[in-house]
C-alpha angles and dihedrals in degrees: 000000000000118000120244090251091052091049091052092052090049093049101042104031125221094296095065119073107185120217117224094192113134099185110125088221092063127070111244123224115207128201107269123226092183135349095167091249093131128068115280127297095017119097128205087262089070090246129106132249113235136189114236125182139177088264087091085071100035101277126132104224112128141179150141139255118210140160110234144135113277121185092337099316133092108245147171104242130199117193131169150098123288112210130186092206118124090016091295129128116152146086123180147169109222136189133192109224096217134026116269093024092284120154130240133212110249096160092113092065132076100217149311129291121209131189104211145165124187148148099280094272129129117254135178136230109214124197125199125197134179087274092064108094104159129062092236095053123093145124110261142197128171132222137172118238110208129199094266130062112272139168114237121194118200114191114217088230089066096060114107124204114244117209095340134084103212114107118242107280107200092184088074106038109158114165142011132201135190103213140194102200152155105029140048109267146124111269121210114161128159124195121197097174145346129198145151121263131194 
C-alpha cells in the first residue's frame, strides 16, 4: 500500500510541493489532480481524460470533450446529448488517478474540490476503487453546475455506493468521472480544476 507521501508525489509530480499548514491565516495548497497545465488530454496525474458514453453498452448518448476557454478561464469541457434510448442514459469524462490503472491512497483527505461552470443541470462525481468490479458500479455524489464559475466541495462522507455493498475505501481510489446521467438532457459542463482538500 503506498504511503500518503508517495501518493502525493504520484498525484502532483515533482513540481508541486503541497503545504500541510492548517492555520487560517495561511493560504492552503491542496494536492492537485488536474489544473490543465499539461497538454490536452493529459492531467497532472500523468493520465489522460477520456470521454465515455452509454454507447459502450448499446446506448445512443453522444458528446465531445475539448480544451477551450470558457467565460474567461481555460477549461476541459464536456458537451453532448444524454438519451435514455436503448437502455442508455449517461455521458462522462473520466480519469485514472495513476498510470496503469493503479490506485492511490486518498484517505488523508476529506473530499474533492471542483471548479466548474455548467448549464444549471445536475451532474455527478463518480469514484471507483479496487472494490468496483462492474462498469455500472461506483460511489456517487451529485452537484449542480450553474452558469458562472463556482467551487464545489464534495465531502467523501457524502458519496453513496451504487449497486455494490462495499464501503468506500479511500486507500484504494483508482478512477474518477464527471457524469451526466439518468435523464434525457443536454449536457454542458466545464472543469477548470480538480483537487483534494482536507
